[in-house]
C-alpha positions in Angstrom: 74.3 29.6 87.1 70.5 29.1 86.7 68.3 32.1 85.9 65.7 33.6 88.2 62.4 33.1 86.4 60.0 36.0 87.0 56.4 36.9 86.3 54.8 40.4 86.2 51.4 41.1 87.6 50.1 44.4 86.2 51.3 46.0 83.0 51.4 49.7 83.8 54.4 51.9 84.2 56.2 49.6 86.6 55.3 46.5 84.7 56.6 47.9 81.5 59.7 49.1 83.3 60.4 45.6 84.6 60.0 44.1 81.2 62.6 46.5 79.8 65.0 46.0 82.7 65.1 42.3 82.2 67.1 42.9 79.0 69.9 44.4 81.2 70.0 41.5 83.6 71.3 38.3 82.0 70.6 36.2 85.0 66.8 36.9 85.0 64.2 35.5 82.6 60.7 36.9 82.1 58.2 34.0 81.8 54.8 35.7 81.7 52.9 38.9 82.1 49.6 38.6 84.0 46.8 41.1 83.4 43.1 41.7 84.1 42.6 42.9 80.5 42.0 40.5 77.6 45.5 39.2 76.8 45.1 39.7 73.1 44.6 43.4 73.6 48.0 43.9 75.4 50.8 45.1 73.2 54.0 44.1 75.0 57.7 44.5 74.1 59.0 41.0 74.8 58.2 37.4 73.8 56.8 36.6 77.2 53.4 35.0 77.4 50.4 37.2 78.3 48.0 35.5 80.7 44.9 36.3 82.5 45.6 37.1 86.2 43.0 34.5 87.2 45.2 31.8 85.7 48.3 32.8 87.7 48.1 29.8 90.1 48.8 27.4 87.2 52.4 28.9 86.9 53.6 28.2 90.5 56.1 25.6 89.2 57.5 27.8 86.4 58.0 31.1 88.1 60.5 31.7 90.9 59.5 35.2 91.8 56.3 37.1 91.0 56.7 40.9 90.8 53.6 42.7 91.9 53.5 45.9 89.8 50.0 47.3 90.8 49.2 50.4 92.8 49.3 50.8 96.5 45.9 52.3 96.8 43.7 49.3 95.9 45.8 46.7 94.0 48.5 45.6 96.4 46.5 45.5 99.6 44.6 42.6 98.0 47.2 41.1 95.7 50.1 41.1 98.1 48.6 38.6 100.6 46.9 36.7 97.8 50.0 35.9 95.8 52.5 35.7 98.7 50.9 32.3 99.5 51.5 30.9 96.0 54.8 32.6 94.9 57.9 34.3 96.2 56.9 38.0 95.7 58.4 41.5 95.5 56.2 44.6 95.5 56.4 48.4 95.7 53.8 49.1 98.4 54.5 52.7 99.3 51.7 53.9 101.7 54.1 54.5 104.6 51.5 54.7 107.3 50.0 51.3 106.4 53.3 49.4 105.9 53.1 47.6 109.3 49.6 46.2 108.8 50.4 45.3 105.2 53.6 43.5 106.2 51.7 41.4 108.8 49.2 40.2 106.1 51.9 39.4 103.6 54.0 37.7 106.3 51.2 35.4 107.4 50.4 34.4 103.8 54.1 33.8 102.9 54.7 31.7 106.0 51.6 29.6 105.3 52.8 28.9 101.7 56.5 28.5 102.6 57.3 31.5 100.4 59.4 34.7 100.7 57.6 38.0 100.2 59.7 41.2 100.1 57.5 44.3 100.5 57.9 48.0 99.9 60.8 47.8 97.5 61.9 50.9 95.5 63.7 54.0 96.5 61.3 55.3 99.1 60.3 53.1 100.8 63.4 51.1 99.9 66.8 52.6 99.3 66.0 55.7 101.3 64.7 53.5 104.2 68.1 51.7 104.2 70.0 55.1 104.4 67.8 56.3 107.2 68.5 53.1 109.2 72.3 53.1 108.5 72.7 56.8 109.2 70.8 56.6 112.5 73.0 53.6 113.6 76.1 55.6 112.8 74.9 58.9 114.3 72.6 57.9 117.2 72.3 61.5 118.3 70.7 63.5 115.6 67.7 64.0 113.3 66.5 62.5 110.1 65.2 64.5 107.2 63.7 63.2 103.9 62.8 65.4 100.9 61.1 64.1 97.7 61.1 65.7 94.3 60.5 67.7 92.4 59.0 64.7 90.7 56.1 62.5 89.8 54.8 60.3 92.6 53.4 57.1 91.0 51.5 56.1 94.1 49.9 59.5 94.6 49.1 59.8 90.8 47.4 56.4 91.0 45.4 57.6 94.0 44.2 60.6 92.0 43.1 58.5 89.1 41.0 56.3 91.5 38.8 59.3 92.4 35.4 59.1 90.8 35.1 61.6 87.9 38.8 61.6 87.2 39.7 60.5 83.7 43.5 61.0 84.1 45.9 62.8 86.4 49.4 63.2 87.6 50.9 64.5 90.9 54.2 66.3 91.6 55.8 66.3 95.0 57.8 69.5 95.4 60.2 70.2 98.3 60.7 73.7 99.7 64.2 74.7 98.8 64.4 76.9 101.9 63.8 73.9 104.1 66.5 71.8 102.5 69.1 74.6 102.9 68.1 74.9 106.6 68.9 71.3 107.1 72.3 71.6 105.3 73.4 74.3 107.7 73.3 71.7 110.5 70.9 73.7 112.6 68.5 70.7 113.0 65.3 72.6 112.4 62.0 71.2 113.5 60.0 70.9 110.3 56.4 70.0 110.0 55.1 68.0 107.0 53.6 71.1 105.5 56.9 72.9 105.9 58.9 70.4 103.9 56.8 69.7 100.8 53.8 70.8 98.8 51.9 68.8 96.2 50.8 69.8 92.7 48.0 67.8 91.0 47.1 68.0 87.3 43.7 66.4 86.7 41.7 65.6 83.5 38.1 65.4 84.7 35.4 63.3 83.0 32.8 65.3 81.0 30.2 66.9 83.4 32.1 65.7 86.5 31.8 67.8 89.7 35.2 69.4 89.8 34.6 71.0 93.2 33.9 67.6 94.7 37.0 66.1 93.0 39.2 68.8 94.3 37.9 68.4 97.8 38.2 64.6 97.7 41.9 64.9 96.6 42.9 67.5 99.1 41.3 65.6 102.0 42.6 62.1 101.1 44.2 60.6 104.2 47.8 59.3 103.9 48.2 61.1 100.6 47.2 64.8 100.5 45.5 65.7 103.7 48.7 66.7 105.5 50.1 68.9 102.7 49.4 72.2 101.0 47.9 70.8 97.8 46.9 72.5 94.5 44.6 70.9 92.0 44.8 72.1 88.5 42.2 70.9 85.9 43.6 70.6 82.4 42.8 68.9 79.1 44.0 65.5 78.0 46.1 67.1 75.3 47.8 69.4 77.8 48.5 66.4 80.1 50.1 64.4 77.2 52.1 67.4 76.0 53.4 68.8 79.2 53.3 66.0 81.8 54.2 62.8 79.9 57.6 62.3 81.5 58.0 60.8 85.0 61.1 62.4 86.6 61.7 62.2 90.4 64.4 62.1 93.0 65.0 63.3 96.5 67.3 63.6 99.5 67.9 61.8 102.8 69.8 63.7 105.5 71.0 62.6 108.9 72.3 65.6 110.9 74.0 64.7 114.1 76.9 65.3 116.5 79.6 63.3 118.3 81.7 64.0 121.4 80.6 64.9 124.9 80.5 68.6 124.2 78.5 68.2 120.9 81.3 70.2 119.3 81.6 68.1 116.2 78.6 68.2 113.8 78.2 65.7 111.0 75.8 65.6 108.0 75.1 62.5 106.0 73.4 63.3 102.6 72.2 60.8 100.0 70.4 62.0 96.9 68.8 60.6 93.7 68.0 62.4 90.5 65.9 60.2 88.2 64.9 60.8 84.6 62.3 58.0 84.9 60.9 57.1 88.3 59.2 53.8 87.0 62.3 52.6 85.1 64.6 53.1 88.1 62.1 51.5 90.5 61.8 48.6 88.1 65.5 48.0 88.3 65.4 48.0 92.1 62.6 45.4 91.9 64.7 43.1 89.8 67.6 43.2 92.2 65.3 42.2 95.0 63.7 39.5 92.9 67.2 38.0 92.7 67.4 38.2 96.5 64.0 36.8 97.1 64.8 33.7 95.0 68.1 33.1 96.9 66.5 33.6 100.3 63.7 31.2 99.6 66.2 28.5 98.4 68.0 29.0 101.8 64.7 28.5 103.7 64.3 32.2 104.7 60.5 32.4 104.4 57.8 34.9 105.4 57.5 38.6 105.0 60.7 40.6 104.5 61.7 44.3 104.0 64.9 45.9 102.7 66.2 45.7 106.3 66.2 41.9 106.2 68.0 41.4 102.9 71.8 40.9 102.9 73.2 43.5 100.5 75.2 40.8 98.6 72.0 39.0 97.7 71.0 41.9 95.4 74.0 41.4 93.2 74.5 38.7 90.5 78.2 38.7 91.4 79.6 36.2 93.8 80.9 37.2 97.3 84.5 36.8 96.2 83.9 39.0 93.1 82.3 41.7 95.3 85.2 41.6 97.7 87.7 41.9 94.9 86.0 44.6 92.9 84.0 46.7 95.2 85.3 46.4 98.8 
């Protein structure tokens, strides 16, 4: 069986995670890492080539799937449509409110190039999205609840670091335990965004930066912090490295519903994740979908795709007969 040859665009937390995950997937080969930095300055952990991102188009014949590992705030809105025309792509775009418009742009580019572009892959959006869809199909009468954390949100942390005057920063999403327990009782509470989570930001400011402005800009950032109770804590670089260097995360998806004419039988579907490393887990999800993107394109399934469009068996390196024998 031939290997799926991948490239990585962006060598941050996700890019490094993908590089490491390749070693656990014998059917995937890392061809090159593409960066905006001078290639000779990049210290990698694999024998893959390091290439300037501006030279990526030269590798269309040697890469089956390009994994876009940049941030959702500014990188992916530009890179997704750009590279979907040249390569089969998989990305982690996670700004939920902007997914429909982002999908339309990637879809148009992928169709124009005869490529397959799978967007918003990870665990939310991604695995959690699948569970919300499946649970709603099984329990049509009911309510969905999603809780994230406590953990580091890579997208929100990236958004913090893009604020002028911010040298470094990290953001934790924290669910209210009381809200989770109310859902588990089956009472189907109506919970606002602010009642489900709050956000904790730890920021290292540039010297002489206006901290009042930085705090206000973070708290009022649409699609990220404006709808939540948010605290902004200014700390030193040393404190950030000492106390906030790990990247745990996780969360819960619930579907609380009922069956029967009298609504007498209540049912709760609960799915949870507890992750020691958000980027490493997300990177492994990306590789599974890279495998699927390669197969789908070979079968002529082009254009933009989401996790809803990918057959589950396409994620696995095992054949359908193996899956039926071992897992069904």
